[in-house]
C-alpha positions in Angstrom: 101.0 110.1 71.6 104.1 111.4 73.3 107.2 112.1 71.3 110.6 111.6 72.8 112.0 114.8 74.2 114.2 116.3 76.8 113.4 115.1 80.3 111.1 112.2 79.2 111.8 108.8 80.7 113.9 106.7 78.3 114.7 109.8 76.3 117.2 109.1 73.5 116.8 112.4 71.8 115.3 110.7 68.7 111.7 110.7 67.7 109.6 107.6 68.4 109.2 104.9 65.7 105.7 104.5 64.5 106.1 100.9 63.4 107.3 99.8 66.8 103.9 98.6 67.9 103.7 96.3 64.8 107.1 94.9 65.5 106.1 94.3 69.1 102.9 92.5 68.0 105.0 90.2 65.8 107.2 89.3 68.8 104.0 88.7 70.9 102.8 86.3 68.2 106.1 84.5 68.0 106.2 84.1 71.7 102.7 82.7 71.8 103.4 80.3 68.9 106.6 79.0 70.5 104.9 78.7 73.9 101.9 76.8 72.6 103.6 74.6 69.9 103.7 70.9 70.7 107.4 71.0 69.9 108.9 74.5 69.7 112.0 73.2 67.9 109.9 71.7 65.1 109.0 74.1 62.2 105.8 72.3 61.3 104.7 72.3 65.0 105.3 76.1 65.2 103.5 76.7 61.9 100.5 74.7 63.2 100.5 76.8 66.4 100.5 80.0 64.4 97.6 78.7 62.3 95.6 78.2 65.5 96.4 81.6 67.0 94.0 84.3 67.9 95.8 86.8 70.1 95.2 90.2 71.6 98.4 92.2 70.9 99.6 95.7 71.4 98.5 96.4 67.8 95.0 94.8 68.3 93.6 91.4 67.9 95.4 89.3 65.4 93.4 86.2 64.2 95.4 83.8 62.1 92.4 81.3 62.0 90.0 83.3 59.8 91.9 84.3 56.7 91.4 85.8 54.1 93.8 82.9 53.2 95.4 80.3 55.5 97.9 81.6 58.0 97.1 85.3 57.3 96.0 87.7 60.0 94.4 91.0 59.1 95.7 94.0 61.0 93.1 96.2 62.6 93.8 99.8 61.4 93.0 103.3 62.3 94.0 106.2 60.1 96.7 108.6 61.3 98.0 111.8 59.9 101.1 113.8 60.8 100.1 117.3 61.8 102.1 120.3 62.9 102.3 120.9 66.7 104.2 123.4 68.8 107.0 120.9 69.6 107.2 119.4 66.1 105.0 117.1 63.9 102.5 115.0 65.9 100.9 111.8 64.6 97.1 112.2 65.2 94.4 109.5 64.8 91.9 111.0 62.3 89.9 108.0 61.2 88.7 105.1 63.3 85.8 103.7 61.2 87.0 100.1 61.6 88.3 100.6 65.1 85.8 102.8 67.0 87.5 101.9 70.3 90.6 103.9 69.2 89.9 107.5 70.2 90.3 110.2 67.6 93.0 112.8 68.5 92.5 115.2 65.5 90.6 116.0 62.4 91.8 115.2 58.9 93.5 118.1 57.2 94.2 118.5 53.5 97.7 118.0 52.3 99.5 121.0 51.1 
């Protein structure tokens, strides 16, 4: 994963935000629900659209149809760990047991 830094496109001088992908997935889900609802101005219609949603998002596939309870989607996760790097801390993917399609980018290291 690239960090923001001098000379990178869109550089703000600030480090990137790790929850950004999750926020984007939420917007993808909202867009899908509003686009597929029978009446996007009706709350019940939008709630019904969400309940029928199975959507591939930037954060992975979110399936609101299978539970573990109604209207809940489980988020596919991989394990990350901040590790030192020459240009500052770097978030590395160290565990992908539940998401083998996500490449590992480092080995787990003990805290300390």
